[in-house]
DSSP file (Angstrom, degrees, kcal/mol; ACC not computed):
  #  RESIDUE AA STRUCTURE BP1 BP2  ACC     N-H-->O    O-->H-N    N-H-->O    O-->H-N    TCO  KAPPA ALPHA  PHI   PSI    X-CA   Y-CA   Z-CA
    1    1 A M              0   0    0      0, 0.0    19,-2.9     0, 0.0     2,-0.4   0.000 360.0 360.0 360.0 139.8    4.7    7.6   -6.3
    2    2 A R  E     +A   19   0A   0     17,-0.2     2,-0.3    15,-0.0    17,-0.2  -0.855 360.0 164.5-100.7 138.4    2.9    9.4   -3.4
    3    3 A A  E     -A   18   0A   0     15,-2.1    15,-2.7    -2,-0.4     2,-0.6  -0.969  39.6-113.4-146.3 162.2    1.6    7.4   -0.6
    4    4 A V  E     +A   17   0A   0     -2,-0.3     2,-0.2    13,-0.2    13,-0.2  -0.898  52.5 154.5 -97.9 126.4    0.3    7.9    3.1
    5    5 A G  E     -A   16   0A   0     11,-2.4    11,-2.9    -2,-0.6     2,-0.3  -0.806  32.8-136.9-138.6 177.1    2.7    6.3    5.6
    6    6 A L  B     -B   61   0B   0     55,-1.2    55,-2.9    -2,-0.2     9,-0.1  -0.992  10.7-166.7-144.8 148.9    4.0    6.3    9.0
    7    7 A L  S    S+     0   0    0      7,-0.5     2,-0.3    -2,-0.3    -1,-0.1   0.392  83.8  23.0-107.5  -5.0    7.4    6.0   10.7
    8    8 A R  S    S-     0   0    0      6,-0.2    -1,-0.2    53,-0.1     2,-0.1  -0.970  86.3 -99.0-150.0 163.5    6.1    5.5   14.2
    9    9 A Y        +     0   0    0     -2,-0.3     2,-0.3    39,-0.1    39,-0.2  -0.446  65.5  87.0 -78.3 152.9    2.8    4.3   15.9
   10   10 A G  S    S-     0   0    0     37,-1.9    39,-0.1    -2,-0.1    -2,-0.0  -0.988  70.9 -30.0 157.5-158.1    0.2    6.6   17.2
   11   11 A G  S >  S-     0   0    0     -2,-0.3     3,-2.3    37,-0.1     4,-0.3  -0.073  80.0 -71.8 -77.5-180.0   -2.8    8.6   16.3
   12   12 A P  G >  S+     0   0    0      0, 0.0     3,-1.3     0, 0.0    -1,-0.1   0.674 122.7  74.4 -49.5 -20.2   -3.7   10.2   13.0
   13   13 A E  G 3  S+     0   0    0      1,-0.2    -2,-0.0     3,-0.0    -3,-0.0   0.502  84.7  66.9 -79.4  -0.3   -1.1   12.8   13.4
   14   14 A V  G <  S+     0   0    0     -3,-2.3    -7,-0.5    -8,-0.0    -1,-0.2   0.617  78.2 104.7 -88.0 -15.5    1.7   10.2   12.6
   15   15 A L    <   +     0   0    0     -3,-1.3     2,-0.4    -4,-0.3    -9,-0.2  -0.444  48.9 178.2 -71.6 137.7    0.4    9.9    9.1
   16   16 A R  E     -A    5   0A   0    -11,-2.9   -11,-2.4    -2,-0.2     2,-0.4  -0.995  34.5-119.0-137.0 143.0    2.5   11.6    6.4
   17   17 A V  E     -A    4   0A   0     -2,-0.4     2,-0.3   -13,-0.2   -13,-0.2  -0.711  42.4-171.1 -75.6 133.7    2.4   11.9    2.6
   18   18 A V  E     -A    3   0A   0    -15,-2.7   -15,-2.1    -2,-0.4     2,-0.5  -0.946  21.9-133.3-129.0 148.5    5.7   10.2    1.4
   19   19 A E  E     +A    2   0A   0     -2,-0.3   -17,-0.2   -17,-0.2    -2,-0.0  -0.906  32.7 177.0-103.4 126.8    7.3   10.1   -2.0
   20   20 A L        -     0   0    0    -19,-2.9    -2,-0.0    -2,-0.5     0, 0.0  -0.913  37.4 -89.9-127.3 156.1    8.5    6.7   -3.0
   21   21 A P        -     0   0    0      0, 0.0    -1,-0.0     0, 0.0     0, 0.0  -0.327  57.0 -96.7 -57.5 149.1   10.1    5.1   -6.1
   22   22 A T        -     0   0    0      1,-0.1     2,-0.1     0, 0.0     0, 0.0  -0.558  43.6-133.9 -65.4 121.4    7.4    3.8   -8.5
   23   23 A P        -     0   0    0      0, 0.0     2,-0.3     0, 0.0    -1,-0.1  -0.467  12.4-146.2 -79.0 151.7    7.0    0.1   -7.8
   24   24 A H        -     0   0    0     -2,-0.1     2,-0.3     6,-0.0     6,-0.1  -0.884  27.5-100.7-116.9 147.8    6.8   -2.6  -10.6
   25   25 A A        -     0   0    0     -2,-0.3    51,-0.3     4,-0.1     6,-0.1  -0.508  39.1-153.2 -68.3 128.7    4.7   -5.8  -10.6
   26   26 A G    >   -     0   0    0     -2,-0.3     3,-2.2     1,-0.2    49,-0.3  -0.263  46.1 -47.1 -87.5-174.2    6.9   -8.8   -9.7
   27   27 A P  T 3  S+     0   0    0      0, 0.0    50,-0.2     0, 0.0    -1,-0.2  -0.373 131.3   5.2 -57.3 128.2    6.1  -12.4  -10.8
   28   28 A G  T 3  S+     0   0    0     48,-2.8     2,-0.3     1,-0.3    49,-0.1   0.522 113.8 106.9  70.5  11.1    2.5  -13.3  -10.2
   29   29 A E    <   -     0   0    0     -3,-2.2    46,-3.1    47,-0.3     2,-0.3  -0.720  52.5-154.4-111.6 165.3    1.7   -9.7   -9.1
   30   30 A V  E     -C   74   0C   0     -2,-0.3     2,-0.5    44,-0.2    44,-0.2  -0.957  13.0-133.1-130.3 161.2   -0.1   -6.8  -10.7
   31   31 A R  E     -C   73   0C   0     42,-2.8    41,-3.0    -2,-0.3    42,-1.2  -0.940  18.7-155.6-116.4 134.2    0.2   -3.1  -10.1
   32   32 A I  E     -C   71   0C   0     -2,-0.5     2,-0.9    39,-0.3    39,-0.2  -0.910  14.7-140.7-117.5 124.7   -2.9   -1.0   -9.7
   33   33 A R  E     -C   70   0C   0     37,-3.2    37,-2.1    -2,-0.5     2,-0.4  -0.736  36.4-132.3 -79.8 114.0   -3.2    2.7  -10.4
   34   34 A V  E     +C   69   0C   0     -2,-0.9    35,-0.3    35,-0.2     3,-0.1  -0.569  34.9 172.1 -79.6 126.2   -5.4    3.7   -7.4
   35   35 A R  E    S+     0   0C   0     33,-2.6     2,-0.3    -2,-0.4    34,-0.2   0.670  70.6  10.5-102.1 -28.7   -8.4    5.8   -8.1
   36   36 A A  E     -C   68   0C   0     32,-2.2    32,-2.1     2,-0.0     2,-0.3  -0.990  61.5-171.4-151.3 151.9  -10.0    5.7   -4.6
   37   37 A A  E     -C   67   0C   0     -2,-0.3     2,-0.3    30,-0.2    30,-0.2  -0.986   3.5-162.3-147.7 155.6   -9.0    4.5   -1.2
   38   38 A A  E     -C   66   0C   0     28,-1.9     2,-0.6    -2,-0.3    28,-0.6  -0.863  27.2-112.6-130.8 154.9  -10.8    4.0    2.2
   39   39 A V        -     0   0    0     -2,-0.3    -2,-0.0    26,-0.1    25,-0.0  -0.913  32.1-156.7 -97.0 118.9   -9.6    3.6    5.7
   40   40 A N    >>  -     0   0    0     -2,-0.6     4,-1.1     1,-0.1     3,-1.1  -0.596  28.9-115.1 -89.6 148.6  -10.4    0.2    6.9
   41   41 A P  H >> S+     0   0    0      0, 0.0     4,-1.6     0, 0.0     3,-0.7   0.895 118.5  59.8 -51.7 -41.1  -10.7   -0.5   10.7
   42   42 A A  H 3> S+     0   0    0      1,-0.3     4,-2.2     2,-0.2     5,-0.1   0.814  97.8  60.2 -58.0 -31.3   -7.6   -2.8   10.3
   43   43 A D  H <> S+     0   0    0     -3,-1.1     4,-2.2     1,-0.2    -1,-0.3   0.873 103.3  49.8 -65.0 -39.4   -5.6    0.3    9.1
   44   44 A T  H <X S+     0   0    0     -4,-1.1     4,-1.6    -3,-0.7    -1,-0.2   0.845 109.8  49.7 -67.0 -34.5   -6.3    2.1   12.3
   45   45 A L  H  <>S+     0   0    0     -4,-1.6     5,-2.7     2,-0.2     4,-0.5   0.917 110.2  50.5 -69.3 -42.1   -5.1   -0.9   14.4
   46   46 A I  H ><5S+     0   0    0     -4,-2.2     3,-2.1     1,-0.2     5,-0.3   0.957 110.0  51.8 -58.7 -51.9   -1.9   -1.1   12.3
   47   47 A R  H 3<5S+     0   0    0     -4,-2.2   -37,-1.9     1,-0.3    -1,-0.2   0.827 109.7  49.4 -51.8 -40.0   -1.3    2.7   12.8
   48   48 A A  T 3<5S-     0   0    0     -4,-1.6    -1,-0.3   -39,-0.2    -2,-0.2   0.539 115.7-115.7 -86.2  -3.8   -1.7    2.3   16.5
   49   49 A G  T < 5S+     0   0    0     -3,-2.1    -3,-0.2    -4,-0.5    -2,-0.1   0.774  77.6 126.7  79.0  27.2    0.8   -0.7   16.7
   50   50 A M      < +     0   0    0     -5,-2.7    -4,-0.2    -6,-0.1    -3,-0.1  -0.031  57.4  63.5-111.2  29.2   -2.0   -3.1   17.8
   51   51 A T  S    S-     0   0    0      2,-0.3    -9,-0.0    -5,-0.3     0, 0.0  -0.876  96.3-101.3-137.2 171.5   -1.4   -5.8   15.1
   52   52 A P  S    S+     0   0    0      0, 0.0     2,-0.2     0, 0.0    -6,-0.0   0.569  88.3 112.9 -74.5  -3.9    1.7   -8.1   14.3
   53   53 A V        -     0   0    0      1,-0.0     2,-0.3     8,-0.0    -2,-0.3  -0.510  54.8-166.4 -66.8 131.6    2.5   -5.6   11.4
   54   54 A R        -     0   0    0     -2,-0.2     2,-0.2    -5,-0.0    -1,-0.0  -0.917  21.6-111.7-129.8 151.7    5.8   -4.0   12.5
   55   55 A L        -     0   0    0     -2,-0.3     2,-0.7     6,-0.1     3,-0.1  -0.486  26.8-147.0 -78.4 152.7    7.8   -1.0   11.3
   56   56 A R  B >   -D   59   0D   0      3,-0.7     3,-2.4    -2,-0.2    -1,-0.0  -0.895  44.0 -74.2-129.1 102.1   11.2   -1.7    9.6
   57   57 A G  T 3  S-     0   0    0     -2,-0.7    -1,-0.1     1,-0.2    -2,-0.0  -0.102 103.2 -19.8  54.2-137.2   13.9    0.8   10.1
   58   58 A S  T 3  S+     0   0    0     -3,-0.1    -1,-0.2     2,-0.1    -3,-0.0   0.388 106.1 110.3 -89.6   5.0   13.5    4.1    8.2
   59   59 A D  B <  S-D   56   0D   0     -3,-2.4    -3,-0.7     1,-0.1     2,-0.1  -0.690  73.2-119.6 -84.3 132.4   11.1    2.7    5.7
   60   60 A P        -     0   0    0      0, 0.0     2,-0.5     0, 0.0   -53,-0.2  -0.376  19.6-126.5 -67.7 139.9    7.5    4.0    6.0
   61   61 A L  B     -B    6   0B   0    -55,-2.9   -55,-1.2    -2,-0.1   -53,-0.1  -0.773  19.9-152.6 -85.6 125.5    4.9    1.6    6.8
   62   62 A L        -     0   0    0     -2,-0.5   -57,-0.2   -57,-0.2     2,-0.1  -0.759  10.5-168.2-105.6  87.1    2.1    1.9    4.2
   63   63 A P        +     0   0    0      0, 0.0   -59,-0.2     0, 0.0   -20,-0.1  -0.461  27.3 136.8 -67.2 152.8   -1.3    0.8    5.7
   64   64 A G        +     0   0    0     -2,-0.1     3,-0.1     3,-0.0   -25,-0.1  -0.184  14.9 162.7 163.4  96.7   -4.1    0.4    3.1
   65   65 A Q        +     0   0    0    -27,-0.3     2,-0.6     1,-0.2   -26,-0.1   0.717  68.3  57.9 -99.4 -25.7   -6.5   -2.5    2.9
   66   66 A D  E     +C   38   0C   0    -28,-0.6   -28,-1.9   -26,-0.0     2,-0.3  -0.906  61.5 141.0-120.2 115.1   -9.2   -0.9    0.7
   67   67 A I  E     -C   37   0C   0     -2,-0.6     2,-0.4   -30,-0.2   -30,-0.2  -0.959  27.2-161.3-144.4 159.3   -8.6    0.4   -2.7
   68   68 A A  E     +C   36   0C   0    -32,-2.1   -33,-2.6    -2,-0.3   -32,-2.2  -0.994  36.9 108.8-139.8 137.0  -10.2    0.6   -6.2
   69   69 A G  E     -C   34   0C   0     -2,-0.4     2,-0.4   -35,-0.3   -35,-0.2  -0.911  61.0 -67.2-176.3-152.8   -8.4    1.4   -9.5
   70   70 A V  E     -C   33   0C   0    -37,-2.1   -37,-3.2    -2,-0.3     2,-0.3  -0.968  41.3-115.8-127.8 133.3   -7.2    0.0  -12.8
   71   71 A I  E     +C   32   0C   0     -2,-0.4    14,-3.2   -39,-0.2   -39,-0.3  -0.560  36.1 171.1 -63.6 125.8   -4.4   -2.7  -13.3
   72   72 A D  E     +     0   0C   0    -41,-3.0     2,-0.3     1,-0.3   -40,-0.2   0.400  61.9  32.0-117.5  -1.1   -1.6   -0.9  -15.3
   73   73 A E  E     -C   31   0C   0    -42,-1.2   -42,-2.8    10,-0.1     2,-0.5  -0.945  59.2-161.0-158.5 135.1    1.1   -3.6  -15.1
   74   74 A V  E     -C   30   0C   0     -2,-0.3   -44,-0.2   -44,-0.2     3,-0.1  -0.982  15.7-141.6-119.2 130.3    1.2   -7.2  -15.0
   75   75 A G    >   -     0   0    0    -46,-3.1     3,-1.4    -2,-0.5   -49,-0.2  -0.291  40.9 -75.9 -80.9 169.5    4.2   -9.2  -13.7
   76   76 A S  T 3  S+     0   0    0    -51,-0.3   -48,-2.8     1,-0.2   -47,-0.3  -0.349 117.2  26.8 -64.6 144.1    5.3  -12.5  -15.3
   77   77 A G  T 3  S+     0   0    0      1,-0.2     2,-1.2   -50,-0.2    -1,-0.2   0.508  73.8 154.4  84.1   2.3    3.2  -15.5  -14.4
   78   78 A G    <   +     0   0    0     -3,-1.4    -1,-0.2     1,-0.2   -49,-0.1  -0.533  12.4 172.0 -67.5  98.2    0.1  -13.5  -13.8
   79   79 A Q        +     0   0    0     -2,-1.2    -1,-0.2     1,-0.2     3,-0.1   0.835  69.5  50.6 -82.4 -36.4   -2.5  -16.3  -14.6
   80   80 A W  S    S+     0   0    0      1,-0.2     2,-0.4    -3,-0.1    -1,-0.2   0.676 118.2  33.3 -81.4 -11.6   -5.6  -14.6  -13.5
   81   81 A C        -     0   0    0      1,-0.1    -1,-0.2    -3,-0.0    -3,-0.0  -0.993  57.0-177.6-138.7 131.3   -5.1  -11.4  -15.5
   82   82 A T        +     0   0    0     -2,-0.4    -8,-0.1     1,-0.2    -1,-0.1   0.712  65.3  20.6-110.1 -14.9   -3.4  -11.3  -18.8
   83   83 A R  S    S-     0   0    0    -10,-0.1    -1,-0.2   -12,-0.0   -12,-0.1  -0.989  79.7 -91.6-145.7 157.7   -3.3   -7.5  -19.6
   84   84 A P              0   0    0      0, 0.0   -12,-0.2     0, 0.0    -2,-0.1  -0.170 360.0 360.0 -57.7 157.6   -3.6   -4.1  -18.1
   85   85 A G              0   0    0    -14,-3.2   -13,-0.1   -12,-0.0     0, 0.0   0.451 360.0 360.0 113.6 360.0   -7.0   -2.5  -18.0
C-alpha cells in the first residue's frame, strides 16, 4: 500500500510517499479502497506537531481526515455494514 506520511514534524517538505504492508480490517472495522483524498486543516496541524497526535519511533505518521472510496473488506462484528461495495 502507498500512503503519504511523515517521520518528523515540519512543513509540507516533510511529507513522503511510503510503502506499507496492506492492512486488513480488524473486528468492527472496515477497509476502504481510497479513490480520493483531501487535506483537512487538522492534517496540517498534525504535520506541524501542534496536536496531541505523536510520532512513534520509525513508523510513519499517516495524517488523513478526509477520504472517499469503496469498502473492500469488512472485519468480524461489522454491524453497520455487512458486505464490501
